[in-house]
Structures are given as structure tokens and as C-alpha cells.
TORDOVEX-528778 format. One line per 10 residues: their letters; for each residue x negated, z, y negated of N, C-alpha, C. Coordinates in Angstrom, 1 decimal, decimal comma, padded with zeros to 4 digits. Last residue first. Layout:
<nodes>
a = X Z Y X Z Y X Z Y | ...
</nodes>
This chain:
<nodes>
gkklidiqkq = -116,7 085,6 -084,6 -117,4 084,8 -085,7 -116,1 084,0 -086,5 | -116,1 086,6 -082,4 -116,7 085,1 -082,0 -116,8 084,8 -083,6 | -116,0 089,0 -083,3 -116,9 088,7 -082,6 -117,4 088,1 -082,7 | -113,8 089,4 -084,5 -114,7 089,6 -085,5 -116,3 089,0 -084,2 | -112,1 088,5 -082,6 -112,0 087,6 -083,5 -113,3 087,7 -084,4 | -112,2 091,0 -081,3 -112,3 089,8 -080,6 -112,6 088,4 -081,9 | -111,0 093,4 -083,2 -112,8 092,9 -082,5 -113,0 091,7 -082,1 | -107,9 092,4 -082,7 -109,2 091,9 -083,8 -110,2 092,3 -084,0 | -107,9 092,5 -079,9 -107,5 091,3 -080,4 -108,6 091,3 -081,8 | -108,6 095,2 -080,7 -109,3 094,4 -079,9 -109,1 093,4 -079,5
fdnsccifsg = -106,2 096,6 -081,5 -107,3 097,2 -081,5 -108,5 096,1 -080,9 | -103,2 095,6 -082,3 -103,6 095,4 -081,1 -105,4 095,5 -081,4 | -101,3 095,5 -084,6 -101,1 096,6 -083,4 -101,9 096,6 -081,8 | -103,4 097,8 -086,8 -103,0 096,1 -086,1 -102,2 097,3 -085,0 | -104,7 098,7 -088,6 -103,0 098,6 -089,3 -102,7 097,4 -088,4 | -107,5 098,6 -087,6 -106,6 099,8 -087,3 -105,6 099,9 -087,8 | -108,3 096,1 -088,0 -108,4 096,5 -087,1 -107,4 097,8 -086,8 | -108,2 095,6 -091,1 -108,1 094,8 -090,4 -107,9 095,3 -088,8 | -109,1 098,0 -092,1 -107,5 097,8 -092,0 -107,6 097,2 -091,1 | -112,0 098,5 -091,2 -110,9 099,3 -091,0 -109,4 098,5 -090,6
sivvdilnly = -115,1 097,6 -090,1 -114,4 096,9 -090,5 -113,0 097,6 -089,9 | -118,2 095,9 -090,8 -117,5 097,0 -090,1 -116,5 097,1 -091,3 | -120,8 094,3 -088,8 -119,8 094,7 -089,2 -118,8 095,5 -089,2 | -124,4 093,9 -088,1 -123,3 095,2 -087,8 -122,1 095,0 -089,0 | -126,0 091,6 -089,0 -125,7 092,6 -087,9 -125,2 093,6 -087,6 | -125,2 088,8 -091,0 -125,0 090,4 -090,8 -125,2 090,6 -089,7 | -125,8 086,4 -090,9 -126,6 086,9 -090,6 -126,7 088,1 -090,9 | -122,2 085,5 -090,7 -123,0 084,9 -089,8 -124,3 085,5 -089,5 | -120,7 086,0 -092,5 -121,5 086,9 -091,9 -122,2 086,4 -091,2 | -118,5 084,6 -093,4 -119,4 084,4 -094,7 -120,3 085,4 -093,9
kitkdnvggd = -116,2 084,5 -091,8 -117,1 083,2 -091,2 -118,3 083,1 -092,4 | -115,3 086,8 -092,4 -116,1 087,0 -090,7 -116,9 085,5 -091,1 | -113,1 086,2 -093,7 -114,1 086,5 -094,4 -115,7 086,7 -093,8 | -110,7 085,5 -092,0 -110,8 085,2 -093,1 -112,3 085,1 -093,7 | -110,6 089,0 -090,9 -110,7 087,4 -089,8 -111,3 086,2 -091,1 | -112,5 090,5 -092,2 -111,6 090,6 -091,8 -111,8 089,0 -090,9 | -113,6 092,4 -094,5 -114,1 092,6 -093,4 -112,6 092,5 -092,7 | -112,9 094,8 -097,1 -112,9 093,4 -097,0 -113,3 092,5 -095,4 | -116,7 096,6 -096,2 -115,6 096,5 -097,3 -114,6 094,5 -097,2 | -119,9 096,5 -095,0 -118,3 096,9 -095,3 -117,7 096,9 -096,6
isirfnlnne = -122,6 095,0 -092,9 -121,5 095,4 -094,6 -120,5 095,4 -094,3 | -125,8 095,6 -092,4 -124,6 096,0 -092,0 -123,9 095,6 -093,2 | -128,8 094,8 -091,0 -128,4 094,3 -092,3 -126,5 094,5 -091,4 | -131,8 096,8 -089,5 -130,7 095,7 -089,5 -129,5 095,7 -091,0 | -135,0 096,2 -089,8 -133,5 097,2 -090,1 -132,5 096,1 -089,9 | -137,2 095,6 -089,4 -136,7 095,9 -088,3 -135,4 096,7 -088,3 | -139,9 093,2 -090,3 -139,2 094,8 -090,8 -138,2 095,0 -089,6 | -141,8 091,0 -090,6 -141,6 091,4 -089,9 -141,3 092,8 -089,4 | -141,7 089,7 -093,2 -142,4 090,8 -093,4 -142,3 091,6 -092,3 | -139,8 087,4 -093,1 -141,1 087,4 -093,9 -142,6 088,3 -092,9
krikyleeik = -137,3 089,1 -091,8 -138,2 087,7 -091,1 -139,2 087,9 -091,8 | -136,8 090,5 -094,2 -137,1 090,9 -093,3 -138,0 090,1 -091,8 | -136,1 088,7 -096,0 -137,4 089,4 -096,9 -137,8 090,5 -094,9 | -134,7 087,4 -095,4 -135,8 086,1 -095,6 -136,7 087,6 -095,9 | -132,0 088,6 -095,1 -132,5 088,2 -094,1 -133,9 088,0 -094,2 | -132,0 089,7 -098,1 -132,3 090,8 -097,2 -133,1 090,2 -095,6 | -130,9 087,0 -098,8 -132,2 087,9 -099,5 -133,0 088,9 -098,7 | -128,8 087,0 -097,1 -129,1 085,8 -097,4 -130,8 087,1 -097,6 | -127,2 089,3 -099,2 -127,5 089,0 -097,2 -128,8 087,9 -097,0 | -127,1 088,6 -101,1 -128,0 089,5 -100,9 -128,0 089,8 -099,7
plveknfeqg = -125,8 086,9 -101,3 -126,8 086,9 -102,0 -127,6 087,9 -101,6 | -123,0 088,1 -100,9 -123,9 087,5 -099,9 -124,9 086,8 -100,3 | -121,5 089,6 -103,5 -122,5 090,1 -102,9 -123,0 089,2 -101,4 | -119,4 087,6 -104,0 -120,9 087,9 -105,0 -122,1 088,7 -104,2 | -117,3 088,2 -102,8 -118,3 086,9 -102,5 -119,4 086,9 -103,0 | -115,6 090,9 -102,0 -116,5 090,4 -103,0 -117,4 089,5 -102,4 | -112,2 091,3 -100,2 -114,0 091,1 -100,2 -114,4 090,1 -101,7 | -110,3 094,1 -101,5 -110,7 093,0 -101,3 -112,5 092,4 -101,5 | -109,9 096,8 -099,5 -110,1 096,5 -101,1 -110,4 095,1 -100,3 | -109,0 098,7 -098,0 -108,0 097,8 -098,1 -108,9 096,8 -099,5
glgpevsmil = -110,0 102,5 -098,7 -110,1 101,2 -098,2 -109,2 100,0 -098,1 | -112,7 103,3 -100,8 -110,9 103,6 -100,6 -110,5 102,4 -099,9 | -115,6 103,8 -101,5 -114,8 105,0 -101,6 -112,2 104,9 -101,5 | -116,8 101,7 -103,1 -116,9 102,5 -102,4 -115,9 103,7 -102,6 | -116,3 098,0 -104,3 -116,3 099,5 -104,5 -116,0 100,5 -103,6 | -117,2 095,7 -101,3 -116,3 096,8 -101,9 -116,8 097,8 -103,2 | -119,3 095,7 -099,7 -118,9 094,6 -100,5 -117,7 094,8 -101,2 | -122,5 096,9 -099,4 -121,0 097,6 -099,7 -120,2 096,1 -100,4 | -125,0 096,9 -097,0 -124,6 096,4 -098,4 -122,9 096,1 -098,2 | -126,4 099,0 -095,6 -125,5 099,0 -096,0 -125,0 098,1 -097,4
vndilnlykk = -129,6 098,3 -093,6 -129,4 098,4 -094,9 -127,8 098,1 -095,0 | -131,1 100,7 -091,2 -130,5 100,2 -091,6 -130,4 100,1 -093,5 | -134,1 102,2 -091,1 -133,5 101,5 -089,9 -132,1 100,5 -090,1 | -136,9 102,6 -094,1 -134,9 102,3 -093,0 -135,1 101,9 -091,8 | -139,1 101,9 -094,0 -139,3 103,2 -093,9 -137,3 103,5 -092,8 | -139,1 099,6 -095,0 -140,4 099,7 -093,8 -140,0 101,1 -093,7 | -137,8 099,9 -097,2 -137,5 098,9 -096,3 -138,1 099,5 -094,7 | -138,1 101,0 -099,3 -137,8 102,1 -098,8 -137,2 101,0 -097,2 | -139,1 099,3 -101,9 -140,0 099,9 -101,1 -139,5 101,0 -100,6 | -136,5 098,2 -101,8 -137,6 097,4 -101,6 -138,9 097,9 -101,5
isdintkpni = -134,3 098,7 -104,5 -134,6 099,0 -102,2 -135,6 098,9 -101,4 | -133,9 097,0 -106,3 -134,1 098,5 -106,1 -134,6 099,5 -104,8 | -134,1 094,3 -105,3 -135,3 094,7 -105,8 -135,4 096,4 -106,1 | -130,9 094,3 -104,6 -132,4 094,3 -103,5 -133,5 095,4 -104,1 | -128,9 095,7 -106,9 -129,7 094,4 -106,2 -130,9 095,1 -105,3 | -125,8 096,9 -107,5 -127,0 097,1 -107,2 -128,1 096,1 -106,0 | -122,3 096,3 -107,4 -123,6 095,8 -108,8 -125,1 096,2 -108,6 | -122,1 097,3 -104,4 -121,9 095,3 -105,4 -122,4 095,5 -106,4 | -124,3 099,8 -103,4 -122,4 098,9 -103,6 -123,1 098,1 -104,7 | -126,1 100,1 -100,6 -125,9 099,8 -102,2 -124,6 099,4 -102,8
aigakikygk = -127,0 102,8 -098,4 -126,2 101,9 -098,6 -126,2 101,2 -100,2 | -129,9 103,0 -096,2 -129,2 103,4 -097,4 -128,0 102,1 -097,4 | -130,2 104,8 -093,1 -129,6 103,6 -093,5 -129,5 104,1 -095,0 | -132,0 106,0 -089,9 -131,4 106,4 -091,0 -131,5 105,0 -092,2 | -131,2 107,4 -086,6 -132,0 106,3 -087,8 -131,0 106,4 -089,1 | -132,8 111,0 -085,4 -131,2 109,4 -086,2 -131,7 109,3 -087,0 | -133,9 112,6 -084,6 -134,3 111,8 -084,2 -132,6 110,9 -084,7 | -133,6 114,6 -087,3 -133,2 114,9 -086,3 -132,9 113,6 -085,7 | -136,0 113,3 -089,6 -135,9 114,3 -088,1 -135,3 115,1 -087,3 | -134,2 111,2 -090,2 -135,0 111,4 -089,1 -136,3 112,4 -088,8
ilnildiish = -133,1 112,8 -092,2 -132,5 112,2 -090,8 -133,0 112,0 -090,1 | -135,5 113,8 -093,7 -134,1 115,1 -093,3 -133,7 114,2 -091,7 | -136,5 111,6 -094,5 -136,4 112,2 -094,3 -136,4 113,2 -092,8 | -134,8 110,3 -096,4 -134,2 109,6 -094,8 -135,2 110,6 -094,0 | -134,4 113,0 -098,0 -133,4 112,4 -097,1 -133,4 111,4 -095,9 | -136,8 112,1 -098,8 -136,6 113,4 -098,4 -135,9 113,2 -097,7 | -136,6 109,5 -100,5 -137,9 109,7 -099,1 -137,4 111,0 -098,4 | -135,0 110,2 -102,2 -134,5 109,1 -101,4 -135,3 109,3 -099,8 | -133,6 112,5 -104,1 -135,0 111,9 -103,5 -134,4 111,0 -102,2 | -130,9 111,7 -106,0 -131,1 112,7 -104,9 -132,9 112,4 -104,4
nieyhititd = -128,5 111,3 -106,9 -129,7 111,4 -107,8 -130,1 112,2 -106,9 | -127,0 107,7 -105,7 -127,8 109,1 -106,3 -128,4 109,4 -106,4 | -127,8 105,1 -105,0 -127,3 105,4 -106,3 -126,7 107,1 -106,9 | -128,3 104,7 -102,0 -129,3 104,5 -102,8 -129,0 104,8 -104,3 | -126,2 106,6 -099,7 -126,2 106,0 -101,3 -127,9 105,6 -102,0 | -127,4 107,0 -096,5 -127,1 107,2 -097,7 -126,9 106,4 -099,1 | -126,7 107,2 -093,0 -126,4 106,1 -094,2 -126,4 106,9 -095,4 | -127,5 107,5 -089,6 -126,8 108,5 -091,1 -127,1 107,1 -092,3 | -126,6 106,6 -086,4 -126,9 106,4 -087,7 -126,7 107,1 -088,9 | -125,2 107,9 -083,8 -126,4 107,2 -084,7 -127,2 106,8 -085,8
vnlkqyeiiy = -124,5 111,4 -083,6 -124,8 110,0 -084,1 -125,8 108,6 -083,6 | -122,8 113,3 -081,6 -123,6 111,9 -081,2 -124,2 110,7 -082,1 | -123,6 116,0 -083,8 -122,3 114,8 -083,3 -123,2 114,0 -082,5 | -125,2 117,0 -085,2 -124,8 117,9 -084,3 -123,7 117,1 -083,0 | -125,5 116,1 -087,7 -126,2 115,3 -086,7 -125,7 116,2 -085,3 | -123,6 116,9 -089,3 -123,3 115,5 -088,8 -124,5 115,3 -087,5 | -125,0 119,0 -090,9 -123,5 119,3 -090,3 -123,2 117,8 -089,1 | -127,0 117,7 -092,0 -127,1 119,1 -091,3 -126,2 119,1 -090,1 | -125,7 116,1 -093,8 -127,0 115,6 -092,3 -127,2 116,8 -091,5 | -124,2 117,8 -095,2 -124,1 116,8 -094,9 -124,7 116,7 -093,6
nipndvmlhi = -126,6 118,9 -096,7 -125,9 120,1 -095,9 -124,6 118,5 -094,9 | -127,1 116,8 -098,6 -128,3 117,6 -097,2 -127,3 117,9 -096,3 | -126,6 114,5 -100,6 -126,3 114,8 -098,4 -126,8 115,6 -097,5 | -124,6 115,1 -102,9 -125,7 115,6 -102,0 -125,4 115,8 -101,0 | -122,5 112,9 -103,2 -123,7 113,2 -104,4 -124,8 114,1 -103,9 | -121,4 110,4 -101,0 -121,3 112,1 -101,2 -122,6 112,3 -102,6 | -120,5 108,4 -098,7 -120,4 109,0 -099,7 -120,1 110,1 -100,5 | -122,1 108,9 -095,9 -122,3 109,8 -096,8 -121,8 108,8 -098,2 | -121,3 107,3 -093,1 -121,8 106,5 -094,0 -121,3 107,5 -095,5 | -122,4 107,2 -089,3 -122,0 108,2 -090,9 -122,5 107,3 -091,9
dllkntnklv = -121,7 106,1 -086,1 -121,9 105,4 -087,8 -121,5 106,3 -089,4 | -121,9 107,0 -083,3 -121,0 107,0 -084,6 -121,8 106,8 -085,6 | -121,1 105,7 -080,6 -121,7 106,0 -080,9 -121,6 106,5 -082,7 | -117,9 106,3 -078,0 -119,2 105,2 -079,4 -119,7 106,1 -080,0 | -116,8 108,0 -076,6 -118,1 107,2 -076,1 -118,3 106,1 -076,7 | -116,4 112,0 -077,6 -115,9 109,9 -077,8 -116,8 109,4 -077,9 | -116,4 114,2 -078,6 -115,7 113,7 -077,2 -115,8 112,2 -077,3 | -115,9 114,9 -081,1 -117,0 115,3 -080,2 -117,0 114,5 -078,7 | -114,5 113,6 -082,2 -115,3 112,9 -082,8 -116,0 113,9 -080,8 | -112,5 115,9 -083,3 -112,1 114,9 -082,6 -112,8 114,0 -081,8
nylddfqytt = -113,6 118,3 -084,1 -112,9 118,7 -082,9 -112,5 117,1 -082,1 | -114,6 117,0 -086,3 -115,6 117,5 -085,1 -114,8 117,7 -083,9 | -113,1 116,7 -088,2 -113,4 115,4 -087,7 -114,3 116,0 -086,3 | -112,5 119,3 -088,6 -111,5 118,6 -087,9 -111,8 117,2 -088,3 | -115,1 120,4 -089,8 -114,2 120,5 -088,5 -113,5 120,0 -088,4 | -115,8 118,9 -092,1 -116,4 118,1 -091,1 -115,6 119,1 -089,9 | -112,7 117,4 -093,4 -113,7 118,1 -094,0 -114,2 118,0 -091,8 | -111,6 113,6 -094,2 -111,5 115,0 -093,5 -112,6 116,3 -093,8 | -112,3 113,1 -098,3 -111,9 112,8 -096,4 -112,0 114,4 -095,8 | -111,4 112,1 -101,3 -112,0 113,0 -100,4 -111,5 113,1 -099,1
nsvfigdmid = -111,8 110,1 -104,4 -111,8 110,7 -103,3 -112,2 111,3 -102,4 | -114,0 109,6 -106,2 -113,0 109,9 -106,6 -112,3 110,8 -105,2 | -118,0 108,9 -105,4 -116,6 108,5 -105,5 -115,1 109,8 -105,6 | -119,0 111,5 -105,8 -119,9 110,7 -106,2 -118,9 109,2 -106,0 | -116,9 113,4 -105,5 -117,9 113,6 -106,7 -118,6 112,6 -106,8 | -115,2 113,8 -103,4 -114,7 113,4 -104,7 -115,5 113,6 -105,8 | -116,6 112,9 -100,6 -116,6 114,2 -101,1 -115,9 114,7 -103,1 | -116,2 111,5 -097,9 -116,3 111,5 -099,4 -116,4 112,5 -099,5 | -117,2 109,6 -095,4 -117,4 110,7 -095,6 -117,2 110,7 -097,4 | -116,5 106,9 -092,8 -116,7 107,3 -094,3 -116,7 108,9 -094,6
vhiyeantnn = -117,6 106,4 -089,4 -117,2 107,5 -090,6 -117,4 107,3 -091,8 | -116,8 103,8 -087,3 -118,3 104,1 -088,7 -117,1 105,0 -089,3 | -118,1 103,7 -083,9 -117,2 104,3 -084,8 -117,5 104,8 -085,9 | -118,8 100,9 -082,5 -119,4 102,4 -083,1 -118,2 102,6 -083,6 | -119,1 098,5 -080,6 -120,0 099,4 -080,1 -120,4 100,7 -081,4 | -115,7 097,6 -079,3 -116,6 098,0 -079,8 -118,1 098,7 -080,4 | -114,2 097,4 -077,6 -115,3 097,5 -076,4 -116,1 097,0 -078,1 | -111,7 100,2 -076,9 -112,5 099,0 -076,9 -113,4 098,6 -076,5 | -110,9 102,8 -076,8 -110,7 102,1 -075,2 -110,9 100,2 -075,4 | -112,0 103,8 -079,2 -113,0 104,2 -077,5 -112,1 103,2 -076,6
ikniteilny = -109,6 103,1 -080,5 -110,6 103,0 -080,8 -111,6 102,9 -079,0 | -108,0 104,7 -079,7 -107,4 103,6 -079,6 -108,3 102,7 -079,3 | -109,3 107,6 -080,4 -108,4 107,3 -078,3 -107,9 105,4 -078,5 | -108,8 107,5 -082,5 -110,0 107,3 -082,0 -109,5 107,2 -081,4 | -105,9 106,9 -083,8 -106,4 106,1 -083,9 -107,9 105,9 -082,8 | -104,7 109,8 -082,8 -104,4 108,2 -081,9 -105,4 107,4 -082,6 | -106,1 111,5 -084,6 -106,1 110,8 -082,8 -105,7 109,9 -081,8 | -105,1 110,3 -086,8 -106,6 110,5 -086,5 -106,7 110,0 -085,4 | -102,1 108,1 -086,8 -103,3 109,3 -086,9 -104,3 109,1 -086,2 | -101,9 104,8 -088,0 -102,0 105,7 -086,5 -102,2 107,5 -087,2
nsklfsvavk = -102,6 102,9 -088,6 -101,3 103,0 -089,1 -101,1 104,2 -088,2 | -105,0 103,7 -091,6 -105,1 103,5 -090,2 -103,2 103,5 -089,8 | -108,7 103,8 -093,0 -107,0 103,7 -093,7 -106,7 103,0 -091,7 | -110,9 105,1 -091,9 -110,4 105,4 -093,4 -108,7 105,3 -093,8 | -112,5 104,1 -089,8 -110,8 104,7 -089,6 -109,9 105,8 -090,9 | -113,9 101,6 -088,8 -113,7 102,6 -089,3 -111,9 102,8 -089,7 | -116,1 100,1 -086,4 -114,6 101,0 -086,7 -114,3 101,3 -087,6 | -119,0 097,5 -086,4 -117,7 099,1 -086,6 -116,7 099,2 -087,1 | -119,4 095,5 -084,0 -119,0 095,8 -084,9 -118,8 097,7 -084,8 | -122,9 093,3 -084,2 -121,6 094,3 -083,4 -120,8 094,9 -084,6
m = -123,2 089,9 -082,5 -122,7 090,5 -083,7 -122,2 091,6 -083,9
</nodes>
């Protein structure tokens, strides 16, 4: 199991938080981008993040919680990005956005909200590299894990195995030492406040990696 660290909620300022993540063995920094439209909250502007993230030693996992991802994709591809994930629930052509992301030689992902079922994204599963299951409503860090999403993990795992597909299964929201026991089929767990609101980032990451 790999760990992506979200800095949406932290006890430290942005620069300190990124430095602390850099000094761990987490595989990714998870970058939550919000536009105040798709979700009510907003996050840092690209220029502010660019200056902090341009020299990170971690791969970036970009999660676009935005209504119109095109300009965000064009901007964030300038960084050391492994994956850009868009939301299924936006009112734009998913295929066009997947093609745009892949055109930059970046992995493409689709995120689904807790109420969105797997059937909605089945037609994209052979085209994408990542499915991000939201176990909380997107837009706010520190929410409680929603166990109702757990059957989605099993369903995706089964579909991937039966169809010999290669997408990874990720989960975001309420991942901590209590909920990790439900996530043995997950490839990448995204955790924010459990790690970044602690005094020892590596200790918390170790707990998650042990399952």
C-alpha cells in the first residue's frame, strides 16, 4: 500500500508542511485544488503552490475538485505530476479531459463522490490510470470516514481482476489508524489531518503502511 499525503489541513504552514512530507517515505503529495464552484471552498492559487512544490522530491497526485478543469490541467502539468484526477460529476466531456491529461504524458484519474456508483464510470475504466473513491463529501478536510463506500472498493477490485485492467484504486477522506483496517484492497490511501496534524509525520505514515 502506498501513501499520498494531503496538506489540506495541517498544524504547520504550507512550506513547513511540504518540507515535513519531503522528509518521509510517503510516495506522493496529494494536492487538493478547489475552485469555490464545484465545492464551496477554495485553495491556494497555482503560483503560490508552484513556488513551494517545484522542488519537492515527491511525485504529485493532483485532485481537481473544480467545475472546469482545463486551465488547471494546463497549469499543473508544469510540475512533477504523476497523476491528475478529475471528478466524474462535472458537466464536461470526461473523454476530452482524459485525452488532455494523457497528452502531457501524465496519468489520468476519475474521482467519484460517495453517492456516485461504480456503474457510472465503467465505460472509462479501460482508459484511466486511477479511480479515486471519495469516502467523504469533497471540499473539507477532517471529515469522518463513510463506511458506505466500502462495497465500491470490492466492486472495483473485482472488475479490474476480471477484465485484466491496470487502474489503481485510491481512497480519500477520513483515512487514519482506525479506518485503515478496511482498506486492504486499496493501492493508494490519501491521508491528511491524521498525518499533518501530528507531531511525527513518519510515525503516522508507518501506521498506515502497516495496515
